[in-house]
C-alpha positions in Angstrom: -47.6 -40.9 55.7 -50.0 -39.4 53.1 -46.7 -36.4 53.0 -45.0 -39.2 52.2 -46.7 -40.5 49.3 -46.9 -37.5 47.7 -44.1 -36.2 47.9 -43.1 -40.2 46.4 -45.6 -39.2 43.5 -43.5 -36.1 42.7 -40.5 -37.9 42.6 -42.1 -40.0 39.9 -43.2 -37.4 37.5 -39.9 -35.3 37.9 -38.3 -38.4 37.0 -41.1 -39.0 34.3 -40.4 -35.5 32.7 -37.3 -36.0 32.8 -37.3 -39.7 30.6 -39.6 -37.1 28.2 -37.3 -34.8 27.8 -34.4 -36.8 26.8 -36.1 -39.1 24.7 -37.3 -35.4 22.8 -33.7 -34.4 22.9 -32.4 -38.1 21.8 -34.7 -37.4 18.5 -32.7 -37.8 15.4 -32.3 -34.7 13.9 -31.0 -32.5 10.1 -28.6 -30.8 11.1 -28.3 -27.3 8.9 -24.8 -26.6 8.0 -21.2 -29.5 8.6 -17.8 -29.4 8.2 -16.5 -32.5 7.3 -12.3 -33.4 7.3 -12.2 -37.0 5.4 -13.2 -38.3 2.1 -16.5 -39.4 2.6 -19.6 -38.0 4.8 -20.8 -40.4 7.3 -24.6 -40.5 8.7 -23.6 -39.3 12.5 -22.7 -35.6 10.7 -26.0 -35.2 8.5 -28.2 -35.8 11.8 -27.8 -35.7 15.4 -28.5 -38.4 17.6 -27.9 -41.3 15.1 -27.0 -43.6 17.5 -24.7 -47.4 16.4 -25.2 -46.1 12.6 -23.7 -42.5 13.2 -20.1 -43.6 11.8 -21.9 -44.9 8.5 -20.8 -43.5 5.7 -23.2 -42.4 2.9 -21.8 -39.7 0.4 -18.6 -38.6 -0.9 -17.1 -35.3 0.3 -16.8 -32.3 -1.8 -13.5 -31.3 -3.3 -11.0 -30.1 -0.6 -12.0 -26.5 -0.3 -15.2 -26.4 -1.3 -19.1 -27.2 -0.1 -22.0 -29.5 -1.8 -25.3 -29.4 -1.2 -27.4 -32.6 -0.1 -31.4 -32.7 0.0 -33.0 -33.4 3.1 -34.7 -36.0 1.1 -31.7 -37.9 0.3 -30.4 -37.7 4.0 -33.0 -39.2 5.2 -33.5 -42.1 3.3 -29.6 -42.9 3.2 -30.2 -43.1 7.5 -33.6 -44.7 7.0 -32.2 -47.6 4.7 -29.7 -48.3 8.1 -32.7 -48.5 10.1 -33.1 -45.0 11.3 -36.2 -43.2 11.3 -38.5 -40.9 12.8 -36.1 -38.2 11.8 -37.0 -34.0 12.4 -36.2 -32.0 9.3 -36.6 -29.2 11.4 -37.9 -27.6 8.1 -34.7 -27.8 6.8 -35.3 -29.0 2.6 -30.9 -29.2 2.6 -27.9 -29.6 4.3 -24.4 -27.7 3.2 -21.6 -29.7 3.7 -18.3 -28.2 3.6 -14.9 -30.3 3.4 -11.6 -28.3 5.2 -8.5 -27.7 3.9 -5.5 -26.2 4.6 -6.2 -22.8 2.4 -2.6 -22.2 0.5 -3.2 -18.6 -1.1 -1.5 -16.9 -4.1 -0.2 -14.5 -2.0 1.3 -17.1 -0.1 2.9 -19.2 -2.9 4.1 -15.8 -5.1 5.9 -15.0 -1.8 7.8 -18.8 -1.7 9.1 -17.9 -5.4 10.5 -14.6 -4.0 12.0 -16.1 -1.6 13.7 -18.9 -4.0 15.0 -16.4 -6.0 15.6 -13.9 -2.8 19.9 -13.1 -3.9 19.8 -15.0 -6.7 20.1 -13.6 -10.4 21.2 -10.4 -9.2 18.1 -10.1 -7.5 17.7 -8.6 -4.0 15.8 -9.4 -1.3 12.9 -11.1 -1.1 10.3 -8.3 0.2 11.5 -6.3 -2.6 10.8 -9.0 -6.2 7.6 -8.6 -6.9 6.0 -11.9 -9.0 3.4 -12.0 -11.8 1.9 -15.6 -12.8 1.4 -15.9 -16.9 -2.3 -17.1 -16.0 -5.1 -17.4 -13.3 -3.4 -18.6 -10.1 -5.6 -20.2 -7.7 -5.7 -21.2 -4.4 -4.2 -24.6 -3.3 -6.6 -26.2 -1.2 -4.5 -29.4 0.8 -5.7 -31.3 3.6 -5.8 -29.7 6.4 -3.9 -31.4 9.4 -0.9 -30.9 6.0 2.0 -29.1 8.0 5.3 -27.6 6.9 5.9 -24.9 3.8 6.0 -25.2 0.4 9.3 -26.4 -1.1 11.0 -25.6 -4.3 11.8 -28.7 -6.5 12.6 -27.0 -10.0 13.5 -23.4 -11.0 14.8 -22.1 -13.8 15.2 -18.3 -14.1 16.4 -16.1 -16.7 17.7 -12.2 -15.7 17.6 -11.3 -19.5 13.3 -11.8 -19.7 12.9 -11.7 -16.2 11.1 -14.9 -17.2 10.7 -18.2 -14.4 9.9 -21.4 -14.4 9.2 -23.3 -10.7 7.7 -26.2 -9.2 7.1 -26.7 -6.2 5.6 -28.8 -2.8 4.3 -30.0 -0.2 5.2 -33.6 1.3 3.6 -33.7 4.4 0.3 -33.6 1.2 -0.6 -35.9 -0.7 -3.7 -34.5 -2.0 -1.2 -31.4 -3.5 0.9 -34.8 -5.4 -2.9 -34.6 -7.5 -2.7 -30.9 -8.0 -0.4 -28.9 -10.2 2.3 -27.2 -8.7 4.5 -25.9 -12.2 4.8 -22.5 -12.2 5.3 -20.2 -14.6 5.7 -15.9 -15.4 7.8 -13.0 -14.9 10.0 -11.8 -11.3 11.5 -8.2 -10.6 12.8 -6.4 -8.3 11.1 -3.4 -7.5 11.7 0.4 -5.3 8.9 2.4 -2.8 9.1 5.1 -5.4 7.0 8.7 -5.4 4.2 9.2 -7.5 1.9 11.7 -8.7 -1.6 11.6 -7.5 -3.5 14.8 -9.1 -2.7 16.9 -12.4 -0.1 19.7 -11.2 0.7 22.7 -14.5 4.1 23.1 -14.8 5.4 25.5 -11.4 2.8 24.6 -9.3 4.3 23.5 -5.5 4.0 20.2 -4.8 1.9 18.8 -1.2 2.0 16.2 0.8 -1.4 15.6 -0.3 -0.4 15.3 -4.2 2.3 12.3 -3.3 1.6 8.7 -2.7 4.4 6.1 -2.5 3.9 2.8 -5.0 6.0 -0.4 -5.8 8.0 -0.2 -9.3 10.5 -1.6 -11.3 13.9 -0.9 -10.0 14.8 -0.1 -13.5 12.6 2.1 -15.1 14.1 4.8 -13.7 16.1 7.0 -11.0 12.1 7.7 -9.2 12.6 9.2 -5.9 12.4 6.9 -2.8 11.0 9.9 -0.2 8.1 11.8 -0.3 10.6 14.8 1.2 11.9 15.0 -1.7 9.1 16.2 -3.6 7.4 18.2 -0.8 7.7 22.0 -1.5 9.2 21.6 -5.2 7.9 23.1 -8.3 6.9 21.0 -11.5 9.0 21.7 -14.2 6.4 20.6 -16.2 3.2 19.2 -16.4 2.7 15.9 -14.3 -0.1 13.5 -14.6 -1.7 11.3 -12.0 0.3 7.3 -11.4 3.9 9.9 -13.0 6.6 8.1 -11.0 8.6 11.6 -9.9 12.2 12.1 -10.9 14.6 15.0 -9.5 14.5 16.4 -13.0 10.4 16.7 -12.9 10.8 18.9 -10.2 12.7 22.0 -9.6 13.0 24.8 -7.0 9.6 27.1 -6.7 10.0 30.4 -8.3 9.6 33.5 -6.0 11.2 36.0 -8.6 9.1 36.7 -11.2 10.8 38.1 -14.4 9.7 42.1 -14.3 9.1 42.0 -10.6 10.0 45.1 -8.8 12.9 43.2 -5.8 14.6 44.9 -2.9 18.9 45.4 -4.2 20.6 44.4 -0.6 24.6 45.1 -0.6 26.2 43.8 3.2 29.6 44.8 4.1 30.8 45.7 7.8 29.6 48.4 9.4 27.1 48.9 5.7 23.4 47.8 4.5 22.1 50.3 1.3 19.1 48.7 -0.3 18.0 49.9 -4.0 15.0 49.1 -5.7 15.5 46.8 -8.6 13.3 45.7 -11.4 14.3 41.3 -12.3 15.0 40.6 -15.9 15.0 37.0 -15.1 12.8 34.8 -13.1 14.5 32.2 -9.9 14.1 30.3 -7.2 15.6 30.9 -3.8 19.2 30.7 -4.2 19.8 31.4 -7.9 21.6 34.1 -9.6 19.6 36.6 -11.9 20.2 39.9 -13.0 18.2 43.1 -11.7 18.0 46.5 -13.1 18.8 49.1 -11.2 15.6 51.7 -11.7 17.4 55.2 -10.7 20.9 54.1 -12.6 19.2 52.2 -15.7 22.4 49.7 -15.1 22.2 45.6 -14.5 23.9 44.2 -11.9 23.9 40.6 -10.2 22.8 38.5 -7.5 21.8 36.0 -6.1 17.8 36.0 -4.5 17.8 35.0 -1.1 13.8 35.4 -0.4 10.7 36.9 -1.9 11.5 40.3 -3.5 14.8 40.2 -2.2 18.0 40.6 -4.2 21.7 40.3 -2.3 24.2 42.5 -4.8 27.2 40.0 -6.3 30.4 42.7 -6.8 32.3 45.2 -4.9 30.7 48.2 -3.0 32.2 50.7 -6.1 30.3 48.8 -8.6 26.8 49.4 -6.2 28.1 53.0 -5.4 28.5 53.8 -9.1 24.8 52.3 -10.0 23.6 54.2 -7.1 22.4 57.5 -7.6 24.2 60.8 -7.1 23.6 63.3 -4.0 22.7 67.1 -5.2 24.6 69.7 -3.6 24.1 70.1 0.3 21.9 73.4 -0.7 19.0 71.3 -2.7 19.3 67.8 -1.2 16.2 66.8 0.0 15.4 64.9 3.2 17.1 61.3 3.1 13.8 58.3 3.3 14.2 55.6 5.0 13.1 53.1 2.2 16.0 54.4 -0.8 18.8 55.2 1.4 21.8 56.9 -0.2 25.0 56.6 1.8 27.2 57.3 -0.7 30.1 59.3 1.7 29.8 56.2 4.2 31.2 53.6 1.4 33.4 55.4 0.1 35.5 56.1 3.2 35.2 52.0 3.9 37.2 51.5 0.6 
């Protein structure tokens, strides 16, 4: 019997403690941050465990997409006026109230205008149309449950000046009808153009790290649109950072400079003849330049085939005429591998 009595007392104490904890948890207490969706702020938004007065409106909500601050004293005064007392402030001096919204950002507005202009007035795809507004345009905040896309209700565009005048609407939003949704600005078609990232001097070779892709007006000129078209080329004149590159800004790298010593090469079936020469012009791979034969002192024309190497243009006779004359056999020194003089072999092929 004693054991049963002890158990009964323990059970009673457990119920008492549970009721006490529940009572403590039910104490009205301030919230630090509140988000509302309607036009008003209710007691239950600001205070936990507000009980029967939770749905009573006490303050006007901030504008859509904005937030405001209510002092703890004002909240407590408003609650006590409806018989809600003994509120735990949790040490807070204010409550932050945020009004929920669906935010229509400026890029979304610009994209909708570009879509309306796509394929019209000589403009191309919407993704290539750059929309610029005349003055600062801000995010449009509408009701969080407003659905659908922005609709164009009026549109005017002048291709000569690239200016537009457009009015937008969102039928599911009453709030948007209270805002200014008429926009003015310019819309131009752009392309992805190759630009320079650092200064380059004339003749300097362009590397991949020197380049970037930026969107530029299509009407600006014949800009390069692929990085590969510039990589490995040389600057035809000094280039500045941010400059859009065209083919006229670049040239093949000069691999032979004026007065460089080069190897003249003549090739024919069964024969290769090499001579020393001095470049009379600078040139890139594939360019035709004049080369002075340093032995005969005659200038021949040749095509640059590599660094310091020029393939002679013309006939075998001309090459042989430009070659030095062999001395009589009794006086002829040993031929050098670097400067062969195969005069007899050349004449036998003609």
